[in-house]
C-alpha positions in Angstrom: 17.7 28.9 -45.0 16.5 30.3 -48.3 13.0 31.1 -49.5 12.6 27.9 -51.5 13.2 25.7 -48.4 10.7 27.8 -46.4 8.1 27.4 -49.2 8.5 23.7 -49.3 8.3 23.5 -45.5 5.1 25.5 -45.5 3.6 23.5 -48.4 3.8 20.4 -46.3 2.2 22.1 -43.3 -1.5 21.4 -42.8 -3.1 23.7 -40.1 -6.2 21.4 -40.1 -4.1 18.6 -38.6 -3.7 20.7 -35.4 -7.5 20.7 -34.8 -8.9 17.8 -32.7 -11.1 15.2 -34.2 -14.8 16.3 -34.2 -16.0 13.0 -32.8 -13.6 13.4 -29.9 -14.9 16.9 -29.1 -18.6 15.7 -29.3 -17.9 12.7 -27.1 -16.3 15.1 -24.5 -19.3 17.3 -24.6 -21.6 14.4 -24.2 -19.5 13.1 -21.3 -19.6 16.6 -19.6 -23.4 16.8 -20.0 -23.8 13.4 -18.4 -21.6 14.4 -15.5 -23.4 17.7 -15.0 -26.8 15.8 -15.1 -25.6 13.3 -12.4 -24.0 15.9 -10.2 -27.2 17.3 -8.7 -28.7 14.0 -7.5 -25.3 13.0 -6.1 -25.1 16.2 -4.1 -28.6 15.7 -2.7 -27.7 12.1 -1.7 -24.5 13.2 0.0 -26.3 16.1 1.8 -29.1 13.8 2.9 -26.7 11.2 4.3 -24.8 14.0 6.0 -27.9 15.3 7.7 -28.7 11.7 8.8 -25.3 10.8 10.1 -23.5 14.0 11.0 -26.4 16.3 12.1 -25.5 18.4 15.1 -27.5 17.7 18.2 -28.4 21.3 18.9 -29.4 24.2 16.6 -26.6 26.3 15.3 -25.9 28.7 12.5 -23.1 26.8 10.7 -24.2 23.3 9.8 -27.7 21.9 9.4 -31.0 22.6 7.7 -32.1 25.9 9.3 -35.8 26.9 9.1 -38.0 28.9 11.5 -39.6 25.7 12.9 -36.3 23.9 13.3 -34.7 26.7 15.3 -37.5 26.7 17.9 -36.3 23.8 20.1 -33.9 20.9 20.3 -36.7 18.4 19.4 -37.8 20.5 16.4 -34.1 20.8 15.3 -33.6 17.1 15.4 -36.9 16.4 13.6 -36.0 18.9 10.9 -32.5 17.4 10.4 -33.9 13.8 10.2 -36.7 14.9 7.8 -34.2 16.7 5.5 -31.8 13.7 5.7 -34.4 11.1 4.8 -36.1 13.2 2.1 -32.9 14.3 0.4 -31.3 10.8 0.7 -34.4 9.2 -0.9 -34.7 11.9 -3.6 -31.0 11.8 -4.3 -31.0 8.0 -4.7 -34.1 8.0 -6.9 -32.9 10.8 -9.1 -29.4 9.2 -9.4 -30.9 5.9 -10.6 -33.4 7.8 -12.9 -30.7 10.0 -14.4 -28.3 7.1 -15.0 -31.0 5.4 -17.0 -32.1 8.6 -18.8 -28.6 9.8 -19.7 -27.8 6.5 -21.3 -30.3 7.4 -24.0 -28.4 10.7 -24.8 -25.8 8.9 -26.8 -28.3 8.1 -29.6 -29.4 11.7 -30.0 -27.9 14.5 -32.0 -25.5 16.5 -29.7 -27.8 19.6 -29.8 -30.8 17.6 -28.8 -28.8 15.7 -26.1 -27.7 19.0 -24.5 -31.1 20.5 -24.4 -32.6 17.2 -23.1 -30.0 17.2 -20.3 -30.9 20.8 -19.5 -34.5 19.8 -19.1 -33.4 16.9 -16.8 -31.4 19.4 -14.7 -34.4 21.8 -14.5 -36.5 18.9 -13.2 -33.8 18.1 -10.6 -33.8 21.7 -9.4 -37.6 21.8 -9.3 -37.8 18.6 -7.2 -35.1 19.9 -4.9 -37.0 23.1 -4.4 -40.2 21.2 -3.8 -38.4 19.1 -1.2 -37.3 22.3 0.6 -40.9 23.5 0.6 -42.0 20.2 2.1 -39.3 20.4 4.8 -40.2 23.9 5.7 
């Protein structure tokens, strides 16, 4: 192979063709943001249903919502598990429905604004989950 063949080969090479389409990257970012926003409510819903269906009958240190009140007696343990299950199931269901509706509007926003709006939604989710823990305790 001589230099002229190498030059002609390199002239036809376009490094920008190796980069992905920008629209595809932005769509992937928006998809990841929507998944991240919906992940918190789904976890709350699964935990709530887990506490309602699979709660252990007696207090233990491995599975269940442990608090000072709940570890006091068997009745208090069952009450705490049921309260956590009901509260987290309802909160998870409501937040899942709300986040599905709210994240549908992210597609019309600029990507920067959509990401920061999703971060605000996630902060609200964390705040409501923390408030539910305070209510249970």
